[in-house]
N, C-alpha and C positions, 0 to 999 in steps of 0.2 A: 504491498500502501506507497504511495507517494500523495502528500498533501498540502498542501502550502500552509503560512501563519507568517504571518505580522510584529515584529519586535516594535510592542510599544514600555518603552523603561526600561524593565528588570523584568519583564511577564512576557509570552510569547501567545499570542492571540492566530486558533488556531482557524481555516478559512470553514470545517464541516466537522458533524458529529461525526464522536469517534465511537456511538453506540454497538461496532462486532470486534471491539477490543476490553474485554473483563478485566473488573477490578482487581487493582491487584499486578499485572502483568508486565511485566521490565518493555519498557519502545529507547528505543535505542536513535536520537537524534544525526542526523547530518544537515551537516549550516552549508551550501552554497549562496554566493553572493551574486548575487543576480543585479548587481548592479544598479539599484533604482531608486536609488537615494538624489536624481539629479545629478548623475556621475551621465551627460549624456558622450561624451569625449567614444561609449565606444558603439554609437549605435550606425556610424557608417562600415561602422565592420560586419555588425554586424547584419544590416541589412546585407550586404554582399553576399556574408555567406547564407542569407534568408535564397538571396536567385538563388545563385553557387545553389543549393540542397533542392532547390526543386524545379530548377530547367526552365526559368520563367519564360526566359527570351528563344524559348523553343517551345514557345503554348503559340504564341505567335499571339498575341493580346491586342483588340484594338481600345488604344485609351484612350482613345473621342469617344468611342459610342460606350465606353462604360460606366464614364464621366463628361454626359451629355445630361443627364438629366439633377446632377446635382449641385450645380447654381442658379437662383433665380436668376432667370433672365428681364425679371419687374425694372425696371426702374424709381420704383423706391415708391410712398407713399404722397399721397395729393398735394401738395401745400399752396392754400387759397393763399393771396396776402390781396 
């Protein structure tokens, strides 16, 4: 089983309930540093690794078609002076 937790002070807040682990059961934790505390220096490297692992270039995606309806094309709300 693998779950995620967030550290708040000296407490780990778990992302899900542990109902399937009986009381008294010993649990071993492995701390993995995900650089989620505002460390954006690894974003480009992570994006590059994601693109390579998922062969984004080979999918021949039409980015303009995917995002065509994302931006609101209206000129904004009407202003009467």
